[in-house]
C-alpha positions as CSV (number, residue, x, y, z in Angstrom):
1,M,36.1,125.7,193.8
2,R,32.6,124.1,195.0
3,L,32.5,122.0,191.7
4,A,36.2,120.9,191.8
5,V,35.8,119.9,195.7
6,D,32.5,118.2,195.5
7,H,33.8,116.4,192.3
8,L,36.7,114.7,194.3
9,L,34.8,113.9,197.1
10,E,32.2,112.1,195.1
11,N,35.0,110.1,193.8
12,G,36.0,109.2,197.5
13,H,38.8,111.7,197.8
14,R,39.5,113.1,201.4
15,A,42.8,114.0,201.3
16,I,43.0,116.8,199.0
17,G,45.3,119.3,198.6
18,L,45.5,122.8,196.8
19,L,48.3,124.3,194.5
20,L,48.4,128.0,194.5
21,P,50.7,130.3,192.8
22,R,52.6,132.5,195.5
23,A,51.1,135.9,193.9
24,L,49.7,138.7,195.7
25,E,46.3,138.7,193.7
26,R,43.0,138.9,195.4
27,W,41.7,135.5,193.4
28,V,44.6,133.2,195.0
29,F,43.2,134.0,198.2
30,E,39.7,133.9,197.2
31,R,40.4,130.4,195.8
32,H,42.3,129.5,199.1
33,L,38.8,130.7,201.2
34,A,36.8,128.9,198.9
35,F,39.0,125.6,199.3
36,D,38.7,125.7,203.0
37,H,35.0,126.8,202.8
38,W,33.9,123.8,200.9
39,L,36.1,121.0,202.9
40,R,34.4,122.4,206.0
41,Q,31.1,122.2,204.6
42,A,31.7,118.5,203.7
43,G,32.9,117.8,207.4
44,L,36.6,117.7,206.5
45,E,39.4,119.7,208.2
46,A,40.8,122.2,205.9
47,E,44.5,121.5,206.6
48,E,47.0,124.4,206.0
49,G,49.5,121.6,205.1
50,F,47.8,120.4,202.4
51,V,48.2,123.8,200.5
52,H,51.2,124.3,198.6
53,W,52.5,127.6,197.2
54,I,54.2,127.4,193.8
55,E,56.6,130.3,193.4
56,D,55.0,132.5,190.3
57,D,58.4,134.5,189.7
58,A,61.8,133.2,187.9
59,L,63.8,135.6,190.2
60,H,62.9,133.4,193.3
61,S,62.5,130.0,191.9
62,T,63.1,128.1,188.7
63,K,60.7,125.7,187.2
64,I,63.0,122.4,188.2
65,D,62.9,123.8,191.6
66,N,59.4,124.3,191.7
67,C,58.7,120.6,190.7
68,R,61.0,119.1,193.2
69,H,59.4,121.1,196.0
70,L,55.9,120.0,194.4
71,E,57.0,116.3,194.5
72,R,58.0,116.6,198.1
73,F,54.9,118.1,199.2
74,L,53.0,115.2,197.6
75,Q,55.4,112.4,199.0
76,R,55.0,114.3,202.6
77,T,51.3,114.8,202.7
78,R,50.3,111.7,200.8
79,V,47.3,113.8,199.1
80,T,45.4,111.3,196.7
81,A,44.2,114.5,194.7
82,V,44.8,117.9,194.2
83,V,42.9,121.0,193.1
84,S,45.2,123.2,190.7
85,A,44.3,126.8,191.1
86,N,45.2,127.4,187.6
87,F,47.2,126.3,184.5
88,H,50.7,127.6,185.9
89,T,50.4,125.4,188.8
90,M,49.1,122.9,186.4
91,D,52.1,123.1,184.5
92,H,54.2,122.0,187.1
93,L,52.2,118.5,188.1
94,L,52.1,117.7,184.1
95,E,55.9,118.1,184.1
96,L,56.2,115.6,187.0
97,H,53.5,113.3,184.9
98,M,55.9,113.8,182.0
99,Q,58.8,112.5,183.7
100,A,57.1,109.6,185.3
101,R,57.7,111.1,188.8
102,I,54.1,111.1,189.4
103,N,51.2,109.7,187.6
104,I,47.9,111.1,186.8
105,P,45.2,110.0,187.7
106,D,46.8,107.8,190.4
107,L,47.2,111.6,191.6
108,S,43.7,112.7,190.3
109,V,43.8,116.4,189.3
110,V,41.2,118.9,188.7
111,T,42.4,122.4,187.5
112,I,40.4,125.6,187.6
113,D,41.2,128.1,184.8
114,Q,39.6,129.9,181.9
115,H,42.3,128.5,179.5
116,V,41.8,125.3,177.9
117,T,45.9,124.9,177.3
118,V,48.8,124.9,179.4
119,P,52.2,126.5,178.5
120,G,53.6,123.0,177.9
121,G,50.9,121.3,176.6
122,T,48.6,118.7,178.7
123,Q,50.9,115.8,177.6
124,G,47.9,114.2,176.1
125,L,45.6,114.2,179.0
126,D,42.3,115.7,178.9
127,L,42.2,117.5,182.1
128,T,39.3,117.6,184.5
129,R,38.8,121.4,184.7
130,V,36.3,123.7,186.0
131,N,35.6,126.3,183.2
132,I,35.2,129.8,184.4
133,P,32.3,131.5,182.4
134,L,34.5,134.7,180.8
135,N,31.8,135.6,178.4
136,E,29.1,135.8,181.3
137,I,31.3,137.8,183.7
138,G,32.2,140.4,180.9
139,Q,28.5,141.0,180.2
140,T,27.6,141.0,183.7
141,L,30.5,143.5,184.4
142,A,28.9,145.4,181.5
143,D,25.2,145.5,182.7
144,L,26.6,146.4,186.5
145,T,28.6,149.4,185.3
146,L,25.7,150.6,183.0
147,A,23.5,150.2,186.3
148,A,26.1,152.0,188.7
149,A,25.9,154.9,186.0
150,G,22.3,154.9,186.3
151,K,22.3,155.1,190.1
152,K,20.6,151.6,190.3
153,T,21.0,149.6,193.3
154,L,23.5,146.9,192.7
155,P,23.4,143.4,194.2
156,E,25.9,142.6,197.0
157,F,26.9,139.3,195.3
158,L,26.6,137.7,192.2
159,E,27.4,133.8,191.6
160,L,28.1,133.0,188.0
161,P,27.7,129.5,186.9
162,A,30.6,127.9,186.0
163,S,30.9,124.3,184.3
164,L,32.6,121.1,185.2
165,H,34.7,119.2,182.3
166,V,34.9,115.7,183.8
167,S,37.7,113.6,182.4
168,Q,40.5,111.0,182.8
169,S,42.4,112.8,185.3
170,V,40.5,111.9,188.3
171,R,39.9,108.4,189.4
172,R,37.6,107.0,191.9
173,I,38.7,105.4,195.1
């Protein structure tokens, strides 16, 4: 999340929104907390009104409904940039872009995920994204499992290096 927020700040953005799936999974809340943390580190308020939750369940909302709610969120908040917490939320932004209801990069977008494709495709956009180091995560998990089995002391905290793929979906303002 730090890479995404820092990149947007470096490009002049101060009104930054966060798109999250409405899912009860730990990573969702960790990304929300990290977003708040890195905005505060930069001296900005973490505005709860700049967080938009997208239904992750077809029983509660359709893609059309999600896109309509997302479009209203963007109009109401007037954010200049958003961090999309995963490619599920990114898919809705791309749908609005494809329908010419928003324009990326007029709305700057950074997405976070381990996938490089989106269910509906990226509409020809090379998206700015934070790449999650899945191989390193797997290796570290295996190493920690072996260490725990050998009753070795485990680190309290690990930070795995992610990388930022910079592209045309973020503009300088």
